C-alpha positions in Angstrom: -9.9 30.8 -17.4 -6.9 28.7 -16.1 -8.8 27.3 -13.1 -6.8 25.8 -10.3 -8.6 23.6 -7.7 -6.7 23.8 -4.4 -7.5 21.2 -1.7 -6.4 21.8 1.9 -6.8 19.9 5.2 -9.4 21.3 7.6 -8.5 22.3 11.2 -9.5 21.3 14.7 -10.2 24.9 15.7 -13.7 26.2 14.9 -15.4 29.5 15.3 -17.8 28.0 17.8 -17.8 24.8 19.9 -19.8 21.8 18.4 -22.7 20.4 20.2 -22.3 16.9 21.8 -24.1 15.2 18.9 -21.6 16.6 16.4 -18.5 15.3 18.3 -17.3 11.9 17.0 -16.4 10.8 20.5 -20.2 10.5 21.2 -20.8 8.0 18.4 -21.9 4.5 19.5 -19.3 1.8 19.7 -20.5 -0.1 16.6 -18.9 -1.2 13.3 -17.7 1.6 11.1 -20.6 1.5 8.5 -23.1 2.0 11.3 -21.1 4.8 12.9 -20.8 6.5 9.6 -24.5 6.2 9.0 -25.2 7.6 12.5 -22.8 10.5 11.8 -24.6 11.3 8.5 -27.9 11.3 10.3 -26.7 13.7 13.0 -25.3 16.1 10.4 -28.6 16.1 8.7 -30.9 16.4 11.7 -29.0 18.2 14.5 -30.3 21.8 14.8 -27.1 23.7 14.7 -26.2 27.1 13.1 -24.5 26.6 9.8 -21.4 28.7 8.9 -19.5 29.0 5.6 -16.4 26.8 5.9 -14.1 29.6 5.1 -15.4 31.2 8.3 -15.9 28.1 10.4 -12.2 27.0 10.7 -9.7 29.0 12.7 -5.9 29.2 13.4 -2.7 30.1 11.5 -2.9 27.0 9.4 -6.4 28.1 8.1 -5.4 31.7 7.5 -2.5 30.5 5.4 -4.7 28.1 3.5 -7.1 30.9 2.6 -4.1 33.0 1.5 -3.2 30.3 -1.1 -5.9 31.7 -3.3 -4.1 35.0 -3.5 -0.8 33.3 -4.2 -2.5 31.2 -6.9 -4.0 34.3 -8.5 -0.6 36.0 -8.5 0.8 32.9 -10.3 -1.6 33.2 -13.1 -4.5 30.9 -12.0 -8.1 31.3 -11.1 -8.2 29.5 -7.8 -11.0 27.3 -6.3 -10.5 26.3 -2.7 -11.9 23.1 -1.1 -11.5 21.7 2.4 -10.9 18.0 3.1 -12.7 17.2 6.4 -13.1 14.0 8.4 -16.6 15.1 9.3 -17.8 16.5 6.0 -15.8 15.0 3.1 -14.5 17.2 0.4 -16.4 20.5 0.0 -15.9 24.0 -1.4 -15.1 26.5 1.3 -18.0 28.6 0.2 -20.4 25.9 1.3 -21.8 25.9 4.9 -22.0 23.3 7.7 -22.5 23.2 11.5 -19.5 23.2 13.9 -18.3 19.6 14.5 -15.4 17.7 15.9 -14.0 14.8 13.9 -10.5 13.9 12.7 -8.4 11.2 11.1 -5.6 11.9 13.7 -5.1 8.7 15.8 -5.3 8.8 19.6 -7.5 11.9 19.4 -10.8 11.9 21.4 -12.7 12.6 18.2 -10.8 10.2 15.9 -13.3 8.5 13.5 -11.1 5.4 12.8 -8.3 3.4 14.4 -6.4 2.3 11.2 -5.5 3.5 7.7 -7.9 1.0 6.2 -10.7 2.3 8.4 -10.0 6.0 7.6 -10.2 5.2 3.9 -13.5 3.4 4.5 -14.9 6.3 6.5 -13.9 8.7 3.8 -15.8 6.6 1.2 -18.9 6.9 3.4 -18.4 10.7 3.8 -18.2 11.1 0.0 -21.9 9.9 -0.2 -23.1 12.9 1.8 -25.0 15.6 0.1 -22.7 18.5 -0.9 -19.5 16.5 -1.1 -17.3 16.7 -4.2 -15.2 14.2 -6.0 -11.5 14.9 -6.2 -11.0 13.8 -9.9 -14.2 15.7 -10.8 -13.0 19.0 -9.3 -9.8 18.8 -11.3 -12.2 19.2 -14.2 -11.3 20.0 -17.8 -8.2 21.9 -16.6 -6.7 18.6 -15.6 -4.8 20.2 -12.7 -5.0 20.4 -8.9 -2.9 21.6 -6.0 -3.5 19.2 -3.1 -2.1 20.1 0.4 -2.7 17.3 2.9 -1.3 16.0 6.1 -0.3 12.3 6.1 -3.4 11.0 8.0 -5.7 12.8 5.5 -3.7 11.6 2.5 -4.0 8.1 3.7 -7.8 8.4 4.1 -8.0 9.9 0.5 -5.5 7.5 -1.0 -8.1 6.0 -3.5 -9.2 9.4 -4.5 -5.6 10.5 -5.1 -5.0 7.4 -7.3 -8.1 8.3 -9.3 -6.8 11.9 -9.6 -3.5 10.6 -11.0 -5.4 8.7 -13.7 -7.5 11.7 -14.8 -5.4 14.8 -14.4 -1.9 15.5 -15.9 -0.8 18.5 -13.8 -1.1 17.6 -10.1 1.1 18.7 -7.2 0.7 17.1 -3.7 2.3 19.0 -0.9 2.9 16.8 2.2 0.9 13.6 1.8 1.8 10.1 3.0 3.4 8.3 0.1 4.5 8.9 -3.6 1.9 8.2 -6.2 2.8 7.7 -9.9 1.5 10.5 -12.0 1.5 13.1 -9.1 4.4 15.4 -8.3 4.7 15.0 -4.5 6.6 17.5 -2.4 7.0 15.9 1.0 6.8 18.1 4.1 10.3 19.4 4.8 10.9 20.8 8.3 14.2 22.1 7.1 12.3 24.9 5.4 10.7 26.2 8.5 13.4 28.8 9.2 12.8 30.3 5.8 9.0 30.0 5.7 8.3 30.6 9.4 5.3 29.3 11.4 4.7 26.0 13.2 4.9 22.5 11.8 1.1 22.4 11.6 1.1 25.2 9.0 4.2 24.0 7.1 2.4 22.3 4.3 0.4 25.3 3.4 3.4 27.6 3.6 5.3 25.2 1.3 2.3 25.3 -1.1 2.5 29.1 -1.2 6.2 29.0 -1.9 5.6 26.4 -4.7 3.2 28.8 -6.3 5.8 31.5 -6.1 8.3 29.3 -8.1 5.7 28.4 -10.8 5.9 29.4 -14.4 2.9 31.7 -14.7 -0.3 29.7 -15.4 1.5 26.3 -15.2 1.7 24.3 -12.0 4.4 21.7 -12.4 6.3 22.2 -15.6 10.0 21.1 -15.7 11.4 24.6 -15.2 9.3 25.1 -12.1 10.5 21.8 -10.6 14.1 22.8 -11.3 13.6 26.2 -9.6 12.0 24.6 -6.6 14.6 21.9 -6.2 17.4 24.5 -6.5 15.7 26.7 -3.9 15.3 23.8 -1.5 18.8 22.7 -1.9 20.1 26.2 -1.0 17.6 26.9 1.7 16.7 23.8 3.8 18.5 23.5 7.1 18.3 20.6 9.6 15.9 21.4 12.5 17.8 22.2 15.8 15.8 21.7 18.9 17.3 24.2 21.3 14.3 24.3 23.6 14.2 25.9 27.0 13.5 23.8 30.1 10.5 25.0 32.1 8.8 24.3 35.4 5.7 22.2 35.9 3.7 25.3 36.6 4.6 26.7 33.2 3.5 23.4 31.5 0.3 23.3 33.4 -0.5 26.9 32.6 0.1 26.2 28.9 -2.2 23.1 29.0 -5.0 25.1 30.7 -4.8 27.9 28.1 -4.4 25.5 25.1 -7.5 23.5 26.2 -9.7 26.5 25.7 -7.9 27.7 22.5 -7.9 24.3 20.9 -10.9 22.4 22.2 -10.7 18.7 21.5 -6.9 18.8 20.8 -5.1 15.5 21.7 -2.3 15.3 24.2 0.1 14.5 21.3 -0.9 17.6 19.4 -0.7 19.8 22.5 2.8 18.6 23.2 3.7 19.4 19.6 2.3 23.0 20.0 4.1 23.3 23.3 7.4 22.3 21.8 6.8 24.6 18.7 6.9 27.5 21.1 10.5 26.6 22.0 9.8 25.0 25.4 11.2 21.6 26.4 9.3 18.9 28.2 9.9 15.1 28.2 6.9 13.2 26.7 6.2 11.1 29.9 6.4 14.2 32.1 4.0 16.1 29.8 1.6 13.2 29.8 1.4 13.1 33.6 0.9 16.9 33.8 -1.7 16.7 31.1 -3.7 14.0 32.8 -3.5 15.7 36.2 -4.6 19.0 34.7 -7.6 17.9 32.6 -8.7 15.4 35.3 -9.4 18.2 37.8 
């Protein structure tokens, strides 16, 4: 069967806005175990429409994540896609859940924790929820997994990644936060953007698709595949050049107003990144002032 579990990070954008009860910002200011218990209670009792995760998330990053299953099939695998979520834990994308707002990104209104230690603790609580899966367990008898995570989510899942390294022999981590013995880590490389396209937010999943294209059919990280990948990167990667166009305050404000409706709950930092990804220039302090004046109206 040659099964390949693929784990990807969820996205901020959802098919529908979450109710107030399912926004992490509304949790009481208590210690983390109490907040996690309250969050679990809300997930279980809030009367919200459930949607399959593959349809709940939105945006280019998620479209690319779903496309990984096709790339994996072409590489000789039978893919099984899972989403790592700061609100739900680790779940197959075929499972369903209500819309919610929770993230491991710091300085975000719906951030669930304020430090790496706390994100790891929060993740441990999430993994006790009904419907969650265990990372080493999903690697299963195949002993392999392709894990595509941003740094904040990899930090939250660090203990799970260590356990995966102990139980599986063929694991590739795209992105991540730190090297782990027993796992082939491929750090995010912005120098590949000119070849892979897209924004920085979708870079990891685009790199994962490219890794699958370089695989030996049916094998994830054998030495020939690693050599092909390293050779391709050495020939392809180019330093990022930030030739952005200066714009007026009115243009910045118009972008912020549009982005707030397109990306509900997006932090100021993420919004500035999206702004710059479109090739426009704005100094961080200036953007912060315009952001605060715009959303404070």
